[in-house]
C-alpha positions as CSV (number, residue, x, y, z in Angstrom):
1,X,96.9,118.2,74.0
2,X,93.2,118.2,73.1
3,X,90.8,119.0,75.9
4,X,93.3,118.0,78.5
5,X,94.0,114.6,76.8
6,X,97.4,113.6,75.4
7,X,97.8,110.4,73.5
8,X,101.2,108.8,74.4
9,X,102.3,106.4,71.7
10,X,104.3,103.2,72.6
11,X,108.0,103.3,72.0
12,X,107.7,101.1,68.9
13,X,107.9,104.2,66.6
14,X,111.5,105.1,67.6
15,X,113.9,106.2,64.8
16,X,116.0,103.7,63.0
17,X,119.4,104.9,64.1
18,X,120.6,104.2,67.7
19,X,120.7,107.3,69.9
20,X,124.0,109.1,69.9
21,X,125.1,107.4,66.7
22,X,125.4,109.7,63.7
23,X,125.1,106.9,61.2
24,X,122.3,104.7,60.1
25,X,122.1,101.0,59.4
26,X,120.5,97.9,60.8
27,X,120.4,97.1,64.5
28,X,123.7,95.8,65.9
29,X,123.2,92.4,67.5
30,X,126.0,92.9,70.0
31,X,124.5,96.2,71.3
32,X,121.0,94.6,71.6
33,X,122.4,91.5,73.2
34,X,124.3,93.5,75.8
35,X,121.3,95.6,76.6
36,X,119.0,92.6,77.0
37,X,121.6,90.4,78.7
38,X,121.1,87.6,76.2
39,X,123.3,86.0,73.5
40,X,123.5,87.4,70.0
41,X,122.0,84.2,68.7
42,X,118.9,84.8,70.9
43,X,118.6,88.3,69.5
44,X,118.8,87.0,66.0
45,X,116.0,84.5,66.6
46,X,113.7,87.2,68.0
47,X,114.4,89.7,65.2
48,X,113.7,87.0,62.6
49,X,110.5,85.9,64.3
50,X,111.7,82.4,65.0
51,X,110.4,80.1,67.7
52,X,112.4,78.7,70.6
53,X,112.6,81.9,72.7
54,X,110.8,82.2,76.0
55,X,108.2,84.9,76.3
56,X,110.0,87.0,79.0
57,X,113.2,86.8,77.0
58,X,111.6,87.9,73.8
59,X,110.0,90.9,75.6
60,X,113.4,91.8,77.0
61,X,115.0,91.8,73.5
62,X,112.2,94.0,72.2
63,X,112.5,96.4,75.1
64,X,116.3,96.6,74.3
65,X,115.4,97.6,70.8
66,X,113.2,100.4,72.1
67,X,115.7,101.6,74.7
68,X,118.5,101.8,72.1
69,X,116.3,103.7,69.7
70,X,116.0,101.1,67.0
71,X,112.8,100.6,65.0
72,X,111.3,97.2,65.5
73,X,111.2,95.1,62.3
74,X,107.8,95.3,60.6
75,X,107.1,91.6,61.4
76,X,107.4,92.3,65.1
77,X,105.2,95.4,65.3
78,X,101.9,94.7,66.8
79,X,98.7,96.7,66.6
80,X,97.6,98.5,69.8
81,X,95.4,96.3,72.0
82,X,93.4,99.5,72.8
83,X,93.6,102.8,74.6
84,X,93.9,103.1,78.4
85,X,93.3,106.4,80.1
86,X,95.5,107.7,83.0
87,X,93.9,110.5,84.9
88,X,96.2,112.4,87.3
89,X,95.8,115.6,89.2
90,X,98.8,117.6,87.8
91,X,102.4,117.3,86.7
92,X,104.1,119.9,89.0
93,X,104.5,117.3,91.8
94,X,107.2,115.0,90.5
95,X,105.7,111.9,92.1
96,X,102.8,112.0,89.6
97,X,105.0,111.9,86.5
98,X,107.0,109.1,88.2
99,X,103.8,107.1,88.5
100,X,102.7,108.0,84.9
101,X,106.0,106.9,83.4
102,X,105.8,103.4,85.0
103,X,102.1,103.0,84.2
104,X,102.7,104.0,80.6
105,X,105.7,101.6,80.2
106,X,103.8,98.7,81.7
107,X,100.7,99.4,79.5
108,X,102.9,99.7,76.4
109,X,104.6,96.4,77.3
110,X,101.2,94.8,77.1
111,X,100.3,96.4,73.8
112,X,98.1,99.1,75.1
113,X,98.3,102.8,74.1
114,X,98.3,105.1,77.2
115,X,96.3,108.3,77.1
116,X,97.5,110.8,79.7
117,X,94.9,113.2,81.1
118,X,96.1,116.0,83.4
119,X,93.8,118.2,85.5
120,X,95.2,121.7,85.2
121,X,93.9,124.8,87.0
122,X,91.0,126.2,84.9
123,X,91.1,123.1,82.7
124,X,89.0,120.0,82.4
125,X,87.6,118.4,85.5
126,X,88.0,114.7,86.2
127,X,84.4,114.0,85.1
128,X,85.0,115.9,81.8
129,X,88.2,114.0,81.2
130,X,86.4,110.7,81.7
131,X,83.8,111.8,79.3
132,X,86.4,112.6,76.7
133,X,88.1,109.2,77.3
134,X,84.8,107.4,76.8
135,X,84.3,109.3,73.6
136,X,87.6,107.9,72.4
137,X,86.5,104.4,73.2
138,X,89.1,103.6,75.9
139,X,89.4,100.1,77.1
140,X,90.0,101.1,80.7
141,X,91.0,103.9,83.0
142,X,93.6,104.3,85.8
143,X,92.8,107.1,88.4
144,X,95.7,108.4,90.4
145,X,94.9,110.5,93.5
146,X,91.5,111.4,92.0
147,X,88.1,112.3,93.5
148,X,87.9,108.7,94.9
149,X,90.4,109.9,97.6
150,X,88.2,112.9,98.5
151,X,85.7,111.9,101.2
152,X,83.5,114.9,100.3
153,X,83.2,113.9,96.7
154,X,80.2,111.9,95.4
155,X,81.3,108.3,94.7
156,X,78.3,107.7,92.4
157,X,80.4,108.8,89.4
158,X,82.5,105.7,89.7
159,X,79.4,103.5,90.2
160,X,77.9,105.0,87.0
161,X,81.2,104.4,85.2
162,X,81.2,100.8,86.2
163,X,77.6,100.5,85.1
164,X,78.7,101.7,81.6
165,X,81.1,98.8,81.4
166,X,84.3,100.7,81.7
167,X,87.0,98.8,83.8
168,X,89.0,101.1,86.1
169,X,91.5,100.9,89.0
170,X,92.1,103.6,91.7
171,X,95.5,104.5,93.1
172,X,96.0,106.3,96.5
173,X,92.7,106.7,98.3
174,X,90.3,103.9,99.4
175,X,86.6,104.4,99.3
176,X,84.3,101.6,100.7
177,X,81.4,102.8,98.5
178,X,83.2,102.1,95.3
179,X,83.3,98.5,93.9
180,X,86.7,98.6,92.3
181,X,90.4,97.7,92.8
182,X,92.4,100.1,94.9
183,X,96.2,100.3,95.2
184,X,97.7,102.3,98.1
185,X,100.8,102.8,100.1
186,X,100.5,102.1,103.9
187,X,100.1,105.7,104.9
188,X,99.7,104.9,108.6
189,X,102.9,102.8,108.6
190,X,104.7,105.7,106.7
191,X,103.8,108.1,109.5
192,X,104.8,105.7,112.2
193,X,108.2,105.1,110.5
194,X,108.9,108.8,110.3
195,X,108.0,109.4,114.0
196,X,110.0,106.4,115.2
197,X,113.0,107.7,113.3
198,X,112.8,111.1,114.9
199,X,112.2,109.7,118.4
200,X,115.3,107.5,118.0
201,X,117.2,110.7,117.2
202,X,116.1,112.2,120.5
203,X,113.2,114.5,119.3
204,X,110.2,114.7,121.6
205,X,108.2,117.6,120.1
206,X,107.3,116.3,116.7
207,X,104.7,117.7,114.3
208,X,102.9,116.6,111.2
209,X,102.1,118.7,108.1
210,X,99.4,117.1,106.0
211,X,97.0,118.1,103.2
212,X,93.3,118.8,103.7
213,X,91.8,116.2,106.1
214,X,89.0,115.3,103.7
215,X,91.5,113.2,101.7
216,X,91.9,109.6,102.7
217,X,95.8,109.6,102.6
218,X,95.8,112.6,104.9
219,X,93.4,110.9,107.4
220,X,95.5,107.8,107.4
221,X,98.8,109.6,107.9
222,X,97.2,111.5,110.8
223,X,96.0,108.3,112.4
224,X,99.4,106.7,112.1
225,X,101.2,109.8,113.4
226,X,99.0,110.3,116.5
227,X,99.1,106.6,117.4
228,X,102.9,106.7,117.2
229,X,103.2,109.8,119.4
230,X,101.0,108.2,122.0
231,X,102.8,104.8,121.9
232,X,106.4,106.1,121.7
233,X,106.3,109.3,123.7
234,X,103.2,108.9,125.9
235,X,101.6,112.0,124.4
236,X,97.9,112.4,125.2
237,X,95.4,112.0,122.4
238,X,94.5,115.7,122.7
239,X,98.1,116.8,122.5
240,X,98.8,114.5,119.6
241,X,96.0,116.0,117.6
242,X,97.3,119.5,118.2
243,X,100.6,118.4,116.6
244,X,98.7,117.7,113.3
245,X,98.7,120.7,111.0
246,X,96.4,120.4,108.0
247,X,97.4,122.7,105.1
248,X,97.3,123.0,101.3
249,X,99.4,120.6,99.2
250,X,102.6,121.9,97.9
251,X,105.6,124.0,98.9
252,X,103.5,126.9,100.2
253,X,101.4,124.7,102.3
254,X,104.4,123.0,103.9
255,X,105.9,126.4,104.6
256,X,102.7,127.6,106.4
257,X,102.3,124.4,108.4
258,X,105.9,124.3,109.5
259,X,105.6,127.9,110.8
260,X,102.7,126.8,113.0
261,X,104.5,123.7,114.2
262,X,107.7,125.8,115.0
263,X,105.5,128.1,117.1
264,X,104.6,125.0,119.1
265,X,108.3,124.3,119.7
266,X,108.5,121.3,117.4
267,X,112.1,120.2,116.6
268,X,111.0,117.4,114.2
269,X,108.5,117.9,111.3
270,X,107.0,115.1,109.3
271,X,105.5,116.1,106.0
272,X,102.9,114.4,103.8
273,X,104.9,115.0,100.6
274,X,108.4,115.9,99.5
275,X,107.3,119.3,98.2
276,X,105.7,120.1,101.5
277,X,109.0,119.2,103.2
278,X,110.9,121.6,100.9
279,X,108.5,124.3,102.1
280,X,109.1,123.3,105.7
281,X,112.8,123.6,105.3
282,X,112.3,127.1,103.8
283,X,110.2,128.1,106.8
284,X,112.9,126.8,109.2
285,X,115.6,128.7,107.5
286,X,113.4,131.8,107.4
287,X,113.6,131.9,111.2
288,X,117.4,131.7,111.2
289,X,117.4,128.1,112.1
290,X,119.3,125.2,110.5
291,X,118.1,121.9,109.0
292,X,119.0,119.4,110.5
293,X,121.0,121.0,113.4
294,X,118.1,122.8,114.9
295,X,115.1,121.1,113.2
296,X,114.8,117.8,111.4
297,X,112.4,117.4,108.5
298,X,111.0,114.2,106.9
299,X,109.2,114.1,103.6
300,X,107.1,111.5,101.8
301,X,107.2,110.1,98.3
302,X,111.0,110.0,97.5
303,X,110.3,112.0,94.4
304,X,112.9,112.0,91.6
305,X,115.9,114.3,92.3
306,X,114.9,114.7,96.0
307,X,118.1,113.1,97.0
308,X,119.9,116.1,95.5
309,X,118.2,118.9,97.5
310,X,120.1,120.9,100.2
311,X,120.2,119.1,102.5
312,X,119.4,115.8,100.8
313,X,115.9,114.9,102.1
314,X,115.1,112.1,104.5
315,X,111.8,110.8,103.2
316,X,109.4,107.8,103.2
317,X,109.5,106.2,99.8
318,X,106.4,105.2,98.0
319,X,107.0,101.9,96.1
320,X,106.0,103.5,92.8
321,X,107.2,100.7,90.5
322,X,105.4,98.0,92.5
323,X,102.2,100.0,93.0
324,X,102.0,101.1,89.4
325,X,102.6,97.6,88.1
326,X,100.0,96.1,90.4
327,X,97.5,98.7,89.3
328,X,98.0,97.9,85.6
329,X,97.9,94.2,86.3
330,X,94.6,94.5,88.2
331,X,93.1,96.6,85.4
332,X,94.2,94.2,82.7
333,X,92.7,91.3,84.6
334,X,89.5,93.3,84.8
335,X,89.6,94.0,81.0
336,X,90.2,90.3,80.3
337,X,87.1,89.4,82.4
338,X,89.1,87.9,85.3
339,X,88.6,90.4,88.2
340,X,91.0,89.9,91.1
341,X,89.0,89.0,94.2
342,X,90.0,89.6,97.8
343,X,88.8,90.6,101.3
344,X,88.4,94.4,101.5
345,X,88.6,96.2,104.9
346,X,84.9,95.8,105.3
347,X,85.3,92.1,105.7
348,X,83.0,91.1,102.9
349,X,84.4,89.4,99.8
350,X,84.7,91.5,96.7
351,X,87.1,94.0,95.2
352,X,90.1,94.6,97.4
353,X,92.7,97.3,98.4
354,X,96.3,96.3,97.7
355,X,98.4,98.0,100.3
356,X,102.1,98.4,99.8
357,X,104.7,98.9,102.5
358,X,106.7,102.1,102.2
359,X,110.4,102.5,103.1
360,X,112.2,105.0,105.2
361,X,115.2,106.6,103.3
362,X,117.5,108.4,105.7
363,X,119.5,111.3,104.3
364,X,120.8,114.6,105.5
365,X,117.6,116.5,106.6
366,X,117.4,114.7,110.0
367,X,119.9,114.5,112.8
368,X,120.1,113.9,116.6
369,X,118.5,116.4,118.9
370,X,121.1,118.8,120.4
């Protein structure tokens, strides 16, 4: 870690022996064939650099080599196509490492070396990280939940970055003043899904815990939530807005927001992240109540391991794999000089926002109203 920047090498430098095997030796064709779901003859052709193997099949065989821990033959090793920066807020929220892992894998599959940049408390700012990346001659940058999502931040930093010829793509947070590709989950739809689920379980007093309202995802979730309350329960606009509790991101924020919503008599709480939902569950239990018997809680993200909490968390899943892959694909098209065009929300033709549909995952933190 230098100045907040970590260079993550592709998997091509894995050790020669397969993982879990105490002995050395050449790659075993049978193991590689089984992992790649191809014949041993196909594996042999790939390892010997022979023609007659389709590109996707060849990629699958090389990926199998990496997964099994074999070193690629020298003839198959390729030089890095360049460095691509990935700027993320922090690593304590498990959804960010989940995105980072997929982005790094997709970039490495295209021959690029990912450079992970994390904004830590007291550490480098986003602008400082971008400066460091430019000093290292990055080919492009992926921003995840960065300042582009903050409506109070000056978007000119991205205009200037584009003016310096650095391709970039932005995940989670649309800004009409930035001429770039955006990739987002449908936050409004996510909130509507959660509310509809709770209403179907018989809940009538439902609240929403979101992060600071200056962030675009928070604004969109609030819009979807209040619209759902009005449509499904006939709640007035004023009452619906009172059920929205802005707070800080994280467990502590979820705990505080849930306390305020419980004071309003809410029996169903929708949270803007899984970590906030865990804080809400803690607040419910702190009052001697049970989840889900007394209060139902819904999260957002479907972070890794969230299915194993107590109780397993009902949540709205972000399509991380699809979103991360789309972001990298859009960035690489930009790098290759083939920008993806589309119709943005403004209606004018130019760079677009790719919006992905989330999915409600029902587990044990929600139940029928008693």
